[in-house]
TORSE-702371 format. One record per residue: x, y, z of N, C-alpha, C, O in turn. Coordinates in steps of 0.2 Angstrom, whole numbers, plus 5000, padded with zeros to 4 digits. Atoms other than C-alpha are relative to their C-alpha. Example, Ala and Ser with C-alpha at 12.3 -4.5 7.8 and 13.67 -1.06 7.14 Angstrom:
500449945000506249785039500450065000500950055003
499649944999506849955036499650055003499950115004
***
This chain:
499749984996517761985508500149945007500649915008
500050074996517361845521500449944998500849915002
499450055002518261725511500850015002501249985004
499249994998519861815512500150015008500649995010
499950024993519561835530500149935005500449925010
500050074998519261665534500849964998501149925001
499550035001520661615524500750035004501249995007
499549974995521861745534500149975006500749975009
500050024992521361675551500249935000500449905005
499850054999521861515545500749994998501049945001
499349995002523561545538500549995007500650035012
499450024995524961465550500750024998501249994994
499449955003526261595548500749935004501249935001
499350024999527661475558499949934995500549924992
500150045006527061335546500450014993500849984990
499849985008527461425531500950005001501249974997
499349984999529361485538500449935001501049924999
499550064998529861295543499849974994500349964991
500250045007528961205528500450014995500749964991
499649975008529861325514500750005004501150014999
499450014996531461315527500350084998500950084996
500149945000531461505525500750035004500750035010
499649984996533061585531500250094999500050124994
499849955001533861755533499750054999499350075003
500349935002533261915523499249984999498750015002
500650025002531661815517499749985007499150015008
500350014992531261745536499750075003499250095005
500049944995531461925543499550044996499150075000
500749955005530262015527499449965004498949995006
500650034999529061875532499650005007499050005008
500249984991528961905552499750074999499150095000
500249945000528862085547499350014997498950064999
500550015003527362045536499549995003499050035004
500350034994526661945549499850065006499250065009
500149944994526762095562499650044997499350075001
500349945001526062215551499249985000498750015002
500750035000524562095547499650005006499050015007
500250004993524362065565499550065003498950065005
500149944999524262255568499450024997498950045000
500649965005522962295555499449935003498849955003
500750045000521862135560499950035008499350065009
500249964995521962215578499750075001499350095006
500449945002521462375572499249984999498750005002
500750015003520062315563499549965004498949965003
500350024995519462215577499750045006499250035008
500249964997519462345588499550064998499150095002
500449945003518562485576499449955000498949975002
500650045001517262335573499650005005499049995004
500550014994516762325591499750065002499350065006
500349954996516462495593499450034996499350034989
500649995003514662565589500250054993500650094992
499949965007514562635571499550044998499550064992
500649945001513062755572500050045006500450025011
500149944997512762915580499450025003499150054998
500949984998511162955590500050065000500450085005
499949935001510863135586499450025004499550075007
500649984996509263135596500250005007499950055010
499750024993510163085612500350075001500350105006
499549954998511263245610499450064999499450115003
500649935000509663365605499750005005499650065007
500450004995508863305619500450045007500250075011
499649974995510463355630500450045000500850065005
499649935000511163495624499550054999499050024996
500549945001510163675623500150034994499650064993
499849975006510963725607500049944994500549924992
499950055004510363605595500050014993500049974989
499749975005510763715580500849964999500949944993
499250025000512663645584499749914997500049894992
500050075001511963455584499849994992500049954989
500150015006510963495567500550014995500449994989
499649995004512463565558500649945001500749914996
499750075000513563415564499549944997499849914992
500450045003512263305559500050004992500049954988
499950015006512263365542500850004996500949974991
499250025003514163365540500049915000500149884995
499950065000514063185547499749964992500049934988
500450035007512663135533500350024993500249994987
499749985008513763235519500649965000500849954994
499450045001515363135524500149944996499749894997
499850065005516063015510500749995003501150035004
499350034999517462895515500450014994500349994988
499450015007518962925504500249934999500349895004
499750055001519462785494500549984998500750024993
499150015002521162715491500149964995499849914994
499850065005521962645476500649955002501149975002
499650034995522762495485500549964994500849914995
499750035005523562455467500850015000501249974997
499449994998525262525473500349955005500949935005
499850064994525362405488499949944997500449904998
500150075003524762265478500749994994501049944994
499349985004526362315465500549985005500949945004
499450004995527462325481500149925002500549885001
499950094999526862145486500249964996500549914998
499950045005527062075470500750005000501049954999
499349995003528762145467500449965006500849925004
499950044995529162075486500149924997500649894996
500150075003528561915480500649974995501049924996
499350015006529761905464500650005004500949955004
499449994995531161955475500249955004500749925004
499950064996530861825487500149934996500549894998
499950065003530661685475500550014997500949964997
499450015002532161735466500550005004501049965002
499550014995533261745481499949925003500449885005
500050064999532561585486500249934994500449874995
499750055006532961505469500850014999501249974997
499250004999534761575471500349975005500949965005
499850024994534861515488500049924999500549885000
500150085002534261335482500649984996501049934997
499450025004535561345468500849995004501149945004
499450004997536961385479500149925005500649895005
500050054995536461245492500149934995500449884997
499950065004536361115478500750004998500949944997
499450005002538061155472500449985005500849935005
499650034994538761135489499849935001500349895002
500150074998537860975492500549954994500849904995
499550055006538760905474500650015001501049964999
499150004998540460965480500149965006500649925007
499950054994540160875497499849924999500149885002
500150075001539460715489500749984996501049924997
499450025004540960715478500650005005501149965004
499650024995542060735493499949965003500449935005
500150054996541360615503500149954996500449914999
499950065004541460495489500849994999501249945000
499050005000543460535487500249975007500749935008
499750034992543560505506499949925001500449895003
500450065000542560345505500449964994500349904996
499850035005543460285490501050004999501449974994
499449994999545260345496500549945002500249915007
499750044998546660225498500350025007500350085008
499749984994547360225517500650044999501050024994
499349965000548760355520500649964999501149984994
499450034999550060225524500149964993500649924992
500050065006549760125507500250064995500250034989
499949945004550260305497500749994998501149975002
499149985003551960345488500150055000499650094999
499949915001552760505486499949994994499650054993
500249975006552560505469499250014999498950064997
500849974999550560495472500050055002499850104999
500249914995550560635485500350044995499950094994
499749955005551660725473499550024995499450084995
500349995006550560715458499250025002498850044998
500649974998548960745470500150075002499750125002
499949924997549660895477500750034998501250045002
499349975002551060975467500350045003500950035004
499749964997551261115478500449995005500950035006
499550014994552061015491500649984996501149994999
499450025004553360945477500450064998501050074999
499749935000553661135473500350035006500850075006
499749954994553861195490500649965003501049985007
499250044998555261045494500450034995501050044997
499549985004556061105479500250055000500850064998
499849924997556161285485500449995005501050015005
499550024995556761225501500849984999501250015001
499550035002558061105495500450064996500950084998
499549935003558761255483500250045004500850065004
499849944994558861375498500549975005500850005009
499650034995559861245507499749985006500149975011
500250024994558661215519499749935000499349914996
500150085000558461025524499549995004499249935004
500450014996557261055538499350044998499350104996
500749965001555361095537499850055005499750035011
500149964995555061245546499449995005498849995003
500550004996554061225561499749925002499249915006
500050084999554161025560500249995009499849975013
499750014994555261015576499550035007499450005012
500549984995553961135587499349945000499049935005
500550035000552561025581500049935003499649915006
500150074999553160845582500850005005500949945008
499550014996554760865592500749994997500850014991
499350005002556560825591500149925000500149895006
499950084999556860635586500849994999501049934999
499450045002558660645583500349985006500949965005
499750034994559060585601499949924998500249885001
500150084999558360415597500449974995500449914994
***
C-alpha cells in the first residue's frame, strides 16, 4: 500500500495530459478522474489525522451511568468493518482504459490521414506551375466541372458569368 501511495503522490497530472496530447472526451475524463483522486486523498488524510481509539475509561469517569459506556464499548469491540469487493470498480477502470486507448487510436488514425492529405496538397502546391502558364485545356482537364458549367451557360444563351460584374466590375468602357 505504501508503494501505491508514493506512486500516486509522484504522478504529474499535467504532464500526462500534455505529453500524451489528450484532447476532448479523454482529457475531460482524465480531469474528472484526477478530481475524484484528489477528493479521496483529502478524505483519507483528514480521517488519518483524527484519533482512531476511544478512551472508554475517560467516559466511565465522567458519566454516572457506566452501564451505557459498557454497552457501547461492547458494540465498539464487536464492530467489524465491512469489506467491499472492488472488482467492479477495477473492471470499470479497465473498461475506461480500453475505451480511452481505442479513442486515442481512432484519433491518431484520423490525424495521420489528414496529415497525409495535407502533405499531398502541399506537394501539389509546391510543384504546380504558375497560374499564368496554364492553358484552358489544362484547367478544363483538371476541373471538368468548369467546362460542364460553361457548356451549360452557353447552351442557355448566357454569355456572361453570373456575379462577374459585381465582383470585378464592368470593363466594357475600356
